[in-house]
Structures are given as structure tokens and as C-alpha cells.
N, C-alpha and C positions, 0 to 999 in steps of 0.2 A: 827778508834779511837773512843772509847765510848764517849757518850755525857757527858759534864761536867756541874757542877752546881756551879755558882758563885753568886747566889742570895744574895743580900744585902752586898756583899763584897766591899772593897775599893781597886781597882787595880790601881797601879801607875807604869808606865813605863813597864808594861808587854808586851812581844812580842809574838804574835800568828802568825807570818808571815808564810804564806804558809800552815798553819795547817787546819785540817778538824775538825771543831767545830759544824758540823751539829747536830741540835737537842739540843744543850746546852742551858742553861738558865742563863740570867744575869738580872733577875728581880730586880729593884730598886738598881742595882749595880752602883757604881761610878767608871768610867773609865777615868783616867787622863794620857795623853801621851801614851796611849796603842796603839800598832801597829797591824793592820789587813791587811797591804799591802802585796804584793807578796814578797817571799823570794828572795835570790840572784840568785836562779835558775829560777826565774820567775813564780814559782808555786803560784797560787792565793789562798787566804784564803777562805774557804767555811763556810758560816754561814747560810746555808739553815735550815729553821725551827727553828732558834735560837730566843729565847724570850728575847728582850731587853726592855720590857714595863717598863715605868717609870724610866728607867736608866738615868744617867747623864754622858754625854760625854764631856770631856774637852781636846782639843788638840789631839784628836784621829785621827790616819791616817788609813782610811779604803779604800784607793785607790784600785780600781779594785776588791774589795771583792765581793763575790757572795752571795746574800741574796735571790735569786730566787728559786722557788720550783723545785724538780725533782720527779722521780717516788716514792721515799721513804720519802721525807720530803716536807712539805708545805713551803710557803713563810715565811720570817722572820717577827717578830712582834716588832715594835718600838713605840707602842702606848704610847702617852704622854712622849716620851723621850725628854730630853733636850740636844741639840747639839750646843756646843759653840766652834768655831774655829775648826770644824770637816771637814776633807777632804774625801769626798765620790766621787771624780772625777772618771769617768769611771766605777763606781760600777754597778753591775747588781741587781737592786732593783725591778725587775718585780713582780707584785702582792703583794709587801711588804705593810704592814700596818703601815703607818706613821701618823695615825689620831692624831690630836691635838699635834703634835710635836711642840716644842718651840726652835727656832734656833737663833743663832747669828753668823754672818760671816761664813755662811755655803757654802761649795763648792760642788755643784752637777754637775759641768761641764761634759758634754758628758756622764753622767750617763743614764742608761736605766730604766725608771720608768713606762714602759708600764703596764697598768692596775693596777698601784699602787693606794693605798687609802691614800689621804692626806686631808681628810675633816677637816675643821677648823684648819689646820696647820698654824703655824706662821713662815713664811719664809720671814722675813722682815729685813730691815736695812736702815741706812742712806746712802747717796750717797757715803760717804767715805768708807763704809764697806757693799756695796751692796751684797746680796746673789748671788753667781755665779752659774747661771743655764744655762750658754751659751752652746748651742749644745746638751742639754739634751733632752731625748725622753720621753714625757709625753702622748703618744698616749693612748687614752681611760682612762687616769688617772682621779681620782675624786678629784678636788681641790675646791669643793663647800665650800663657807664660809671661804676660806683660806685668810689669810692676807699676801699679796705678795708685800707689800709696799717696793719700792726701789729695788726690785729684778731685776736682769739682765737676761732676757730670750733671748738675742741675738742669732739668728740662731737655737733656740730650736724648737722642734716639739710638737704641741698641737692638733694634728688631733683627732677630736671627743672627746676632753677632756672636762670635766664638770667643769666650773668655776662659777657656779650659785652663785650670790650675793657675789662674791669674791671682795676683796679690791685690786685693781691694781693701787693704787695711786703711782705716780712717778715711775712706773715700766717701764723698757725698754723692748720693744717687737720688736726690729728692726730685720727684715729678718725672723721673726717667721712664721712657717706654722701652722695656727690654723684652717685649713679647717674642717668644721663641728663641731667646738667646741661650747659649750653652755656657754655664758657669761651673761645670763639673769640677769638683775638687778645689774650687777657688776659696781663698781665705778672705772672709768678710769681717775681720776683727775691727771692732769700733766703727763699722760702716753706718752711715745714715741712709736709710731706705724709705724715708717718709713719702707716702703717696706714690711710690714707684710701682710700675706695672711689670710683673714677671710672669704674665700669663703664658702657658705652654713652654716656659723656660725649663732648662735642665739644671737643677741645683743639687743633683745627686752627690752625696758625700761632702757637701759644702759645710764649712764651719762658720757659724755666726756667733761671735762672742763679743763681750763688752769688758774692757780692762780699765776704762777710764771713768771712775765714778763722778768726776766733775763734768764730763761731757758724754752722757750715756748714749750708747748706740740705740737706734730706734728703727722700727719698721711699721710705725703706726699707719693704718689705712692702706698699707701696701696690698697689691693684688697678686695672688699666686694661683689663679684659676687654671686648672688643668696642668699645672707644673709638676715636674718630677722632683720631689724633695726626699726621695728614699735615702735613708741613712744620714739625713741632715742632722747636724748637731747645733743647737741654739741654746745659749746660756745667758740668762739675765737681760734679754732684750725686751723692748716694749713692742709687742705685736697687737696692741689694742686696736680693734676695728679692722684687723687684717682679714682678707678674703681668700679662703682656700676652697671655695665652692667650685663645681664643675665649669669648664669652659664650653660654651655652646657656640658653634660656628654658624655662619650665615645659612648654611645648608641644613642646619639642625643637628649636625653631628655633635655628640657630647663626649668630652674628654674629662675623666674624673681625676682630681688631684691625688697624686701618689705620695703618701707619708709613711709607707711601710718602713718599720725599723727606725723611724726618726726619733730623736731624743730632744725634748724641750725641757731642759734642766733649769726650771725657774724662769720667771719673767711675768710680764703682764699681758694676758690674752683676753682681757675683758671685752666682751662684745664681738670677738672674732667669729668668723663664719666658717665652720668646718663641715658644712652640708655635704653629705654623700662622699666624703673623703674615704679613700682606702688607706686606713691607718692601722692595719694589723700589726701587732707587736710594738706599737708606739709607746713611748714613755712621756707622760704629761705631768709636770709639776709646776705649780705656780698659781696664779689667779686667773680663773676662767669664768668670772661672774658674768652672767647673761650671754655666754657664748652659745653658739648654735651648732649642735652635733646631729641635726636631723638626718636620719638614714645613714649615718656614718658607720663604717665597719671598724669597730674597736676590738675585734677578736684578740684575746690574749694581751690586751693593753695593760700597761701599768698606770693606774690612775690614782695612786695613793698620794696622800699629803697635798691634795689640790683643793682649791676652793671653787666648787661648782654651783655656788648659790644662784638660783634662778636660771641655770643653764638649761637648754632645750635638747633632750635626748630622744625626741620623738622618732620612732622607727629605727633607732640605733641598735647595732648588734654588739653585745658585750660578753659573748660567750668566752669563758676562760679569763675574763678581765678581773683585775684586783683593784679594790678601792678601799684601802685601809686608812683610817684617820682622815678621810676626805669630808668636806662639808658639802651637804646638798646632794650626795651621791652614795647609794647603798647598793652593793652587788653581792648576791648570794652565791653559793656554790652548788655542788651536786646533791647535797643533803637537803632535809626539810628545814628550810630557813624560816625564822621569824624576824622580820625587819620592820622596825617602827621608827619613823622619823619625827614623831611628835615633839621630841625634846631638842630637835635640831635648831641651830640659830638661823639657818637659811629659810627664807619665807616660802620658797617653792623647791620641793625635793624631787629626786628621781630614784625610784626603787626598782631593782631588777632581781627577781627571784632565781633566774636561770633554771637549772634542773631541780627536781624534787617537788613535793607537795608543800608549797610555801604559804605562809600567812604574812601579808604585806599590809601595813597600815600607814597611811599618810598623815600629815599634820593638818594644820589649819589653812595652809596655802594652796596654790594651784599645783598639785602634785602629778607626777607621771609614774604610773604603777604598772609594771610588766611582770607578770608571774612567770613567764617563760614556760618551759615544758612542765608537765605534771598537772595535777588537779589543785588549783590554787584558790585561796580565799583572799579577796582584795577589798579594802575599804578606804575611802579617801577622806572621810570626815568633812570639814567645811572646805570651801574653795572650789574653783573650777578644775576638777580633776580629769585626768585622762587614763583610761584603763586599756591594756592590751589583752584581748580575750582569746583563749583557745578552748577547744571542747572540754567541758567538765569544770571550767572555772566558775566561781561564784563571785558576783559583784554586789556589794552592799552600799547603798547610798541612803542617807536620811533626807527627809523633806526639808526644803529650803537650804540644801547643802551646796548650792552653787549650780552652775551650768556645766554638766559633766558629759564626757565623750567616751564612747567605747570604740576602740580600733580592733576590729574582729578578724581573726585568722580562721574563723569557721562561721557557718550559718548561725545567726544570732537574732533573738528577739529581746528588745530592750526591757530591762526590769523596771521596777518602780523607781521613780525619782531620778532617772537618767534620761537626759534630753537628746543626745546626739549619737549617731552611729556612722562609722566609716568602715567600709569593706576593704580588706587588704588582699593582696595576691590574686588568687583566682576564685575567691569566695563569691558565690552566686547570689544568695538570698539574705535579705535583712528586713526586719519588721519593727515598727515603732510601738508605742504604747499610747496611753491617754493624753500625754503631754503634746505640746507643739514641738515635734521632733524635726531635726535636720539630719537627713539620711543621705550618705554619699556613696555611690558605687565605685567600681574600678573599671578595668578594661575588659572584663568578662561580660557575658550576656546576663545582666543582673535582673533579679525580680525583687523590686522594692515596694513595700507596703507601709504606708504611714500610720495605719490604724486610726484611732480617734485623734482629734485635735487638728489645728491648722498647721499642716506640716510642709516642709520644703524637702523635695526629693531631687537629687542630682545623679543622673545615670553614669556620667563619664563616658568612656569609650564602650564599644560593644552594642549589640542589639538588645536594648533594655526594655523591661516592662515596668512602668511606674504607676502605682495605684495609691493615690493619696488617702484613700479611705474616707471616712466621714470628715466633715469640716471643709473649710475653704483652703485648698492646698495649692502650693506653687511647685510645678513639675518642670524639670530641666533635663532633657534627655541627653544632650551632648552629641558627640559623633556616633554614628551608627543608625540603623533602621529601628527606631524606638516606637514602643506602643504605650499610649497613655490611657489610663482608665479614669474616666471623669464621671462624677455623680452629682456635681453641683455646679450651678452657673457661676459660683464664686471661685471655682478652680481655675488656675491660670497656667498656661503652657508657654515656655520660652524655648525657641529653637533658632539657631543661627543659620545663615545660608550655607549650603553645601555640606550639611551634616547628616546626610542620609535621607531615605524615604520613610517618613514617620506616619503613624496612624493613631487616631483617637477612637476609643470605644466609649461612647457616651450614653449614660442612662439619665442624664438631665433632661428636663422637659424640652428645652431647645439648646442648641450649641452652635457657635460660630467658630470655624477653624482660625487659629491665630497664624501670624506670618510664618512662612517657611515650614508649615506642616501640610502634608500632602493629602492624607486620606482620613475619612470619617466613617465609622460604623455605629449606627444606633442600636442599642440593646435595651432589653426590658420593655418599658412602656414609653420610652423617649419618643417624641413626636417630630421635632424640628431639627434640621441640620443644614448649615450653610457653609459653603466653601470660601476660598480666598482667591488671590490672583494667580495661584498655581493651577496646574492640570490636576484637579482633585478626583479621587474616587470616593464617592459617597454612597453608602449602602444603608437602606432602611431596615425595619424589622416587620413584625406582623400587625402593627397598629397602623392607623391612618397617618402616614408621614407627609410632611411638607419639606421637600429637599430643594435647595438652591445652590447651584454650583459657583455662583459669583463669576469673577473673570476666569479666563483660562479655558482650555479644551478639556472639559470635565466628563466623567463617566458616573451616571447616577442610576442606582438600582433600587427600586421600591420594595421588592419582595412582596410579602402579604399586605393586606389592607388596601383601602381606597386612597391612593397616594397622589400627591401633586408634585410633579418633577419639573423644575425650571433650571435649565442649564446655565442661564445667565449669558454673559458675553462670551463669545468663543464658539468653536465647533464642537458641540457636545453630543455624547452618546447616552441615550436614556432607555431604561428598561423598567417598566412598572411592576412586572410580575403579576401574581394573582391579585384580583380586586378590580374595582372600577377606577382606573387611574386617569389623571389629567396631566397632559404634557404642555409646557409652555415653550414655543418655538420662536426664535428671533434671528436665525441664521440659516442660510441654505446648506451650511455644513452640519447642522444638527441632524441627528438620526434617532429614530425611535424603533425599538424592537418589542413586539408583543407576540406571545405564543398563542396557539389556539386554545379557546375555552378559558381565558384568563380574565374574564369580566368584560364589561362594556366601557370602553376607553374613549377619552376625548382629547383632541389636540386643539390647543388655543394658540393661533399663529398670528404673528404680525408681518408675515411675508407670504408670497405665493406658496401654496402648499398642496401636495398630493398625498392623500392618506395612504400609509403603508399597509402591509398585510396585517390582518387581525385588529385593525383600528376602526372603530365604529363612527365616531363623531368628530366634527371639525367646527371650530368657532374662529372667525376672523376678527382681528383687532386692527385698529389704526385706520389707514386710508384705503384708497382704491386698490385692492389686491384680489387675487383669485384663489379659489379653492376647488379641489377635485376629490371625489370619493374613490372607492375601490369596489370590489365584488360584493361587499357586505351591504346590509341595509343601513346606510349612513344617514346621520343627521348633520346637515351642513348649514351654518348660520353666518350670514355676512355681517358687515359693520355699517357705519353711516356713509361709507364711500360707495363708488360705483363698482360693485363687485361682479366678477364672472364666476358663477358656481356651476359645477358639473357633477352630477351624481354618479356617473359611470354605471356599472352594473349594480344590481340589487334594488330592493324597494326602499328608495331614499326619501328623506324629508329635507327639503331645501327651503331656507327662509332668507330672503334678501335683506331684510331689515331696512335701513335708510339707504338713499342713493338710487341712481338709475342702474339697476342691476340686470345682468344677462344670466338667465338661469336655464340650464339644460338638464332634464331628467335622465336622458340617455336611456339605458336599458332598465327594466324592472317596472314595478308598479309604484310610481313616484308621486310624492305630494310636494307641489311647488307653491310657495307663497312669496310674492314680490315684496310685501311690506310697503313702506312709503316710497314714493318716487316713481318715475316713469320707467317701468320695468319691461323686459322682454323675456317671456316665459315660453319654453318649448318642452313639452312632455317627453318627446322622443318615443322610443318603442315602449309599448305596454299601456295598460289602462291607467292613466294618470289623473291626478286631481290638481288643477291649476287655479290659484287665487291671485288675482292681480293686486288686491289691496288698494291703498291710496295711489293716486296718480293716474296718468293716461297710459295705460299699459297695453302691451301687445301679447296676446295669449294664443299659442299654437298647440293644439293637442297632438298633432302628428299622428303616429300609428296608435291603434287601440281605441277602446271605448272610453273616452275621457270625459271628465267633469270639469267644466270651465266656468269660473266665476270672475267677472270683470272687477267687481267691487266698485268703490267710489271712483269718480273720474270717467272720462270719455275713452272707453277702451275699444280696441280692435280685436275681435275674437275669430279665430279660424279653427274649426274642429279638426279638420284633416280627415284621414282615413279612419273608419270605424263609426259606430253609432254613438255620437257624443251628446252629452247633456250640457246645455248652457243654462246656467242659473242666473236669475235676475231678481233682485230684491228692491223693495221700495227705497228710494234714496240713492240708488246707484245712478251713475251718470248716463250720458247718451252714448250707447255702445253701438259698434258696427260689427255685424256678423258676416263673415265671408265664407262662401262655399257651403251654406246651410243645405243639408240633404234632407229631402222629404220622403214620405212613403215608408214602406217596410224596410227595416234596417237603416232608416235615416236618423237624423239628429232630433233631439228633443230640447224644448224650451221649458224651463222650470221657473215658476214665479213664487215669490213669498212676500208677505207683508202688504198685499194690495187688497183694499176693502170691498170693491164692488165689481161684479161681472154681469153684463147683459148681452142680448143677442140683437144684431143689427143686420138689415139688408142693405147692401151697397150696390148701386147700379153704375156701370161704367158709362161715363158721359158720352163716349163716342160710339161704342158698339151696342150699348143698351143691355149688355149682359149683366145679370144680377147674381151676386154671391152672398152667402150668409157668413157673417163674422162674429166672433166673440169680442165684445168691447170690455176692456178692463179699465174702469174709470176710478176717479177719486171720490165718487159718491156725492158730488155736489148736486143739490136739487135743481131740477130744471135744466140740466146740462143736455143740450140738444145735439151737440157736435163732438168732434174730437178735440179735446183740450189738453192743456199741460198736465202731465202725470198720467196720460192714458196710453194704453197699448192696444193693438189690434191683432187678432189671430183669426185665420181663416179655417173653415170646415171643409173647403173644397179639397179634393184629392191632390190637386196640383199646386196647392198653395196660392199665393197671389204674387203679382209682379207689379212693377211701376205702371204697366199698361192697365192693370185693373183699376188702380186709383192713381190718377195722373201725378198727384203730389206725394205719392208714397207715404201716405198717412201724415200729412202735415196740416197745420193750421196757423193762424196768425201768431200763436204763442210759440211756435217752433217745433222741431222734430223731437220726439222722445224715444223712438226705437227705429233702427234702420236695418233693412235687408239689402244684400247685393248679390 
């Protein structure tokens, strides 16, 4: 639809519902009962770029009309328009120019006026016909110098809105969000600010006054966090529950509320929060019962004639402040003051000595006592009292006088009957007493000691050292690389993730690292230490330690003593140090370090393993795995599986245990024992001793003068090179000897446990040659032949062969000893 020109016309009752009037002009036009609201189909009327400057609107309905710009048209212009009984509820007035409009009974409820210009606009009215701005969005709008008298902004948004020098008299700002808005020099006479948000807003020089006793102005529960209220003047307003604490942004940036030079000339501030405000030179009069002034800067403040009963001044600075005829607040000067609140009507008092050597005495309530500079004497009487300590101060507490706290500006040891200690500033050290103390550090590298009692120590920031002392203590390091000193299994440590690399020094008999603690060192006579799921560093002492890394890639150091080191799950690094140490291996990534002459050490492995340098012994656990020695004289023991054992160099002792094992002595003078199962033993180089044990074993002496014992079972024995000795005992099985060498330098047979030996002549049935033999028999009377349990040895220089006796010493009972 083309733009229309209605300039200067008088439009009465015209309907433009749902039409597109973008770019049209209504300059100086009179519009009476004209309709710009949506048509019956819900189509909204478009008034983008429309010029209504100096027009007069009477009874116009422009509900939900669109005045905002798009790609083709700019925002609408209502400069100096007159709007009487006009309905703009829900209208889109973004960026619209409403400069110097003059309105009466205007309805802008839920309208969007983001970035709109309303400089010097008159949007005012009496209480009976308040301008309705409820729920409207004025984000970044310019309302400077606007007259907003009587306007109702309930639930509206005024974020970053400019209201410089605006008149907000009798205006309702209940539940408004005015974060970041600029109200500098605005007049808030009789305004209602209940639950409104003025965070980061500029209210410098603003006047908040109440002139109507029948309808008092109020700012109850309003929020002024991080706002600039310097030189603000407030009189007789109700600020109960208001919040003046710092504003903390999402990125952690803190903006402190500025109240320098502000004047609160009476009013109700009960329960208001002034935490950390910069209120230097402020004047406070009125009721501040239960208000919170924690860490507030009240330097040179005027605090006279106020009721500060049960107010909290913890950490507040009151240098140069005056509190004459105030209730619950006593402030000294530079002289030696004597302040006594015992006769005060306030249950909980605040006493500040400031300069001088002061004497401060609290009453029966929960008092806050700060001697300030000088050598002060402080006593709290009954109640849970708080003392601020500097060097040279004396604190006196009686038994059963409540739970008391010292806030220390210097290194401090708690005196008798005082329970808790808080370190301030950069104070490093704090020590408890015989009570169950609660000691809290700061951001320095603190050294906290609980002394006797079941204490709670909190390090805060910094690299702290926490020693609970005797008793079952609770230690909380906080951020930083903290060190915990533990002497009881009842001590507990609390660490959160990503709070530094922490260490425990434990003298308890055994200790298990709690979650998020990385390292453990055993001191004194402590014996056991166990890690957690992290990559722990666990260090023993000079006694016989048992160290277990738990999960994670751990580093375990035994130091002195006969230690047992078990890295647990993960790829662990273990060093036993001096002593006969035992290492538990369960991963190919585990590594063991032993130095020369540090004892006889043992590795217990559940995986294939090769002994490292300076390790003597190896024990295999679990199933069929392999074990290999090194250059030392190793002792290697298999498990119940089919193991492969290799002694490597050195004079080794290899025991197969159960299973069908393969055992190689390799170099050195080795001792091989197959244990149970059908084993294969090879002595390798050197004069070795081979014992088959149970089962049908294969024994090979290989090089050297070996001793071979088949043991029970039907064994196959080969001496190999060298003059070997083959031992046979009664009850051994039917063994086969291969490569038996006779004569000088030949092999030997050794028998034990056989009862009878006699001499027999045996004639070859074919050749008629007769040889003489030793018959080793079972001694059965009347035994005329070779029977079960008998052996035959020849005295002939060439031994005997199957040709000598056709059956190679056999009879009906079967063979008992075979040569080949």
C-alpha cells in the first residue's frame, strides 16, 4: 500500500485496523477515536516510518501497532505529539521518537520501547489516572528530563535506561528491573520502589524523600548492588531488607556499592545489607536493627542517634566515625577509651576502640569487640563474642561464656575459653588450644595448628599447612597446594577437585588418601599408606612400610626398611630404597628401580616379567605367565599355571611350582625344581642341579657337571656335556637316561633308599659272554631273578647294552630302569 498523507487533517472515527501505513505522514493531524489496533484476523497495523510529529491523539486505540523500523522504513516519529486516553498497550515502539510528548491517561502496558527516545516527555498523572507503564520494556531508552509523576512502572524493564534529572515523584516502581539505569539527579519524592532492582544503576545526587504520611514512600527489599549512590539524600523512607552489597558479574568481577557522602536522614533500614559498601563520610540516622555492615568502609561516618541493635559490623572500618547516643554501637577516639555496653538495651553490641590503649567490655549478648590500634584489653562476658586482635591485645573469656571467635590481624594462639580463630589479611600462623577449635585461614600460605581437641581447620587460599594436633580433626585445605599433618586414623581431610596438588604427612599406623588428595608421606613409625584414584606419590619412612597406590599411575618410594610396594591399577613407578623390599606388579607399564647394595628384593608379578637391575627374586601369581631373571643370583618361583622360567645369568634358583613348566637355568650354577606337573628343565651353561619333582619330567643338564634328579614320575633325563650325576631314589618312577657317558670323565648314577645289593653273573644267551653286575634288589627272600623294584649295574668297563641282555633288564613285572 502506498504511503498516505494526512497532514493537518481532522480524522474522527477512522479505522486503519490491520493496514500497512508505513511511511505515511500525520503531521499536526488531529486523530479522535481512530483505530490502529489489529483487525479481526489479528493482522497488526504497520506504522513504520510514519510521521506523527505534533499530532493530537484523543481516544486512539493503537494496541499492538508496529512503529519499529525494518529494512525499508525507519522508526515512527511522534515528536511533541499529544496523547490523551491513548491505548498503546503491547505496541512495538522500538527506536521510536517520542521526544517531548505530552500525555494524559496513557496506556503503554507491555509495550516495547527498547532504544526509544522520550527526552523531556510528559508521562504523568494523578493517582486516579496514573500512566500505565506496567510490564513495558524501556531497555536503553532515553527518559532524561522526563516528567514521570504518578506513572506506574510495576514490573517494567528499565535496564540501562537513561533517566537523568527525571521527575519520578509519586511514581510506582514496584518489581522494576532498572539494572544499569542512569537516574542521576532524578527526584524520587514519594516514589514506591518496593522489590525494585537498581543494580549497577547511577543514583548519584538523587533525592528520595517522603512527603505523604498517609501513603509513605518505600524501598523495601529493593536491590542497589554495585550502584552509585554517592551524595544520595534519603529521608524518612522504608529501606527495610534493602540490599546494598556488591554486584558480582558472571565473570566474577565485583562492583562495590558507592555510598560516599550519602545522607540517610531517618527511616527504617532494619535488616538492610550494607556488606562491603564504600560509605566514607556517610550519615546514618534511623533504625538499623539487624542490619549487616560486614567489611563496610564507614570511615569518618556520622552514626549518631541510630539504633544499631544486633547490627553486624564484622570487619567494618570506623576510623574517625562518631556514634553519639546510638544504641548497640560504641566508637572510641584517639585517647585511651573505656567502653562498656553492659547497661545497653541492645542484646548484641558493637564496640570499637579505634586508637589508644582501650578497655572494652561487652554485655551479656553476642558482642563484636574491636580494640583497634594500641594495646587493648577486651572482655565479652557471656554470649558468643567476636574479638578483633592485634599484637599486644589481651582477650579475657570466662568458662562457659559462649562460643567465642578471634579475628586476628597478627599471629595468634587462642587463650583459655576461646573456641574459634580467623586469620585476617596476610597473617600466616594460628594455633588453637585444648578446646575443639575452628581455625580458618586466609589467602596467604597459612600454618594452622589445632593443638589438643577435635578441631576443624580450613586453609582457604594459599599453600597451607594444616596440623590438627591431637584428637580427631577435620582438615580442609581449600585452593592451593596444601599439606596435611595427620596423627590419627580419626583425622579427616576434605579436598575438592582442581584445588591444587596436596600432600599428607601421616604418623598414623595406617592411612588411606581421601578423594582429590594427591600425595602421601609416612613419618615417624607409620607403617601403611594407600592411595586413591589419582596419580599419587607415596613415600615411606625407615620402618617396614606397606604402600599401595590404588588406582592411577602412582609413584611409590619405600626409603628404609623392608617395604612392600603395590602400585595397584595403572602404570606405576616403584622404588623400595634400602631394605629387603617386595614389589607387586600387575601392569606392563609398572617399573621398579633398585640401587646397588640396597637389600635382597622380590617382585611378585601377575604378568610376564623380566627382573630389572639389582632385583634378586621373582614370584609369579595367577595363570600361565613367564618370568626371567637378570645377572644376579635370582630366585624365581612359578605359580600353578604352565610357566616359562629363565634364570639368565647368575647362580639362580628356579621353582616351577604347579603346572607343566619350562625352566631354563641359562648361565650360572643354577638350581632348577619343576615342582608338580610334567616339566621341562634345562640347566644351560654351568654345573646345575635339576629336580623334576612330581610328574613325567624332561631333564637336560646341557653344559657343565650337572646333578639330575627325576623325582617321582616317569622322567627322561639327558645329562649333556660334562660329568653329570643322575640320582635315583626308591619310589622314583621309571626313568629313561639318554646319552649316558661311561668311563673316565663320564656320568654317574647315584642311588638312595635301596635296601639290598648283591653280585650276579649274567651270560649273554647268544654270544655266551659273561659279565658281572651289581643287582640292587628289594631284599625279598628267595628272589632268583630281576623283579619289580630292582636295578642292574655293570662292572664292565664298557657298561652294558641291549645286546648284553636281550630284554634290557626286563621281566614279567616290567622295566624299572632304562638305558639308551
